[in-house]
C-alpha positions as CSV (number, residue, x, y, z in Angstrom):
1,M,-4.5,51.8,-17.1
2,N,-1.7,48.8,-17.3
3,S,-2.7,45.4,-19.0
4,I,-1.9,42.1,-18.3
5,G,0.3,41.0,-20.8
6,I,0.3,37.2,-22.5
7,N,3.8,36.4,-20.9
8,I,2.6,37.0,-17.6
9,I,-0.5,34.6,-18.1
10,L,1.6,32.3,-19.2
11,A,4.0,32.2,-16.5
12,Y,0.9,32.3,-13.8
13,A,-0.8,28.9,-16.4
14,I,3.0,26.9,-16.2
15,G,3.2,27.9,-12.6
16,L,0.1,26.2,-11.9
17,I,0.8,23.4,-13.8
18,L,4.4,23.0,-12.2
19,L,2.4,23.1,-8.9
20,Y,-0.4,20.6,-9.6
21,L,2.4,18.1,-10.9
22,L,4.8,18.7,-8.1
23,G,1.7,18.0,-5.5
24,W,0.9,14.9,-7.5
25,V,4.1,13.4,-7.2
26,L,4.5,14.0,-3.7
27,L,1.1,12.5,-2.7
28,V,1.2,9.4,-5.1
29,P,3.8,7.6,-3.1
30,I,2.2,8.2,0.1
31,K,-1.2,6.4,-1.1
32,I,1.4,3.7,-2.1
33,I,2.4,3.8,1.7
34,W,-0.9,4.0,3.2
35,R,-2.1,1.2,1.0
36,L,1.0,-1.1,1.8
37,L,0.9,-0.2,5.8
38,Y,-3.2,-1.0,5.6
39,N,-2.7,-4.2,3.8
40,G,-0.6,-4.8,6.1
41,I,-2.0,-4.5,9.3
42,I,-5.4,-6.2,8.1
43,G,-3.2,-9.3,6.7
44,G,-1.0,-9.4,10.3
45,I,-4.2,-9.5,12.2
46,V,-5.7,-12.0,9.9
47,L,-2.4,-14.2,10.2
48,I,-2.8,-13.9,14.4
49,I,-6.5,-14.5,14.3
50,L,-5.6,-17.7,12.2
51,N,-2.6,-19.0,14.0
52,F,-4.7,-18.5,17.2
53,V,-7.7,-20.5,15.8
54,G,-5.6,-22.5,13.5
55,G,-3.7,-23.6,16.4
56,Y,-7.3,-26.5,17.6
57,F,-7.2,-27.5,13.7
58,G,-3.5,-28.0,13.2
59,L,-3.2,-24.6,11.2
60,H,-0.4,-22.8,11.6
61,I,1.7,-20.7,9.7
62,P,4.9,-19.6,11.4
63,L,5.8,-15.9,11.4
64,N,9.0,-15.0,9.4
65,P,10.2,-11.8,7.0
66,I,9.3,-14.5,4.0
67,S,5.7,-14.5,5.2
68,A,5.3,-11.6,7.0
69,L,6.3,-9.5,3.5
70,A,3.5,-12.0,1.6
71,V,0.9,-10.7,3.9
72,G,2.5,-6.8,4.4
73,F,2.3,-6.9,0.3
74,L,-0.7,-8.8,-0.7
75,G,-3.1,-8.5,2.8
76,V,-5.4,-11.1,3.5
77,P,-4.7,-12.7,-0.4
78,G,-1.2,-13.2,1.0
79,V,-2.6,-15.1,3.8
80,V,-4.4,-17.4,1.7
81,L,-1.2,-17.9,-0.7
82,L,0.8,-18.9,2.4
83,L,-2.1,-21.4,3.4
84,L,-1.8,-22.9,-0.2
85,L,1.6,-23.2,-0.3
86,Q,1.7,-24.8,3.0
87,H,-0.8,-27.0,2.1
88,F,0.8,-28.2,-1.2
89,L,4.2,-28.1,0.0
């Protein structure tokens, strides 16, 4: 009868830990990218609706790289930030 040595058990345990760490390292950036994409889409929709409806009230945020980045990173709070900056500046 063959018995499994402690070295083989440790090798499997270390291999499983390394596999878990590799999966975690690959999964975290994907979650961040999805979150940024989600914020950008929702913020862009809110910005388009604001420009469409706000045109009747004199509110308009121009679409440029700076406003796109602010809305993309922050989402709806980015739109609010742009409105406040436009109001105070």
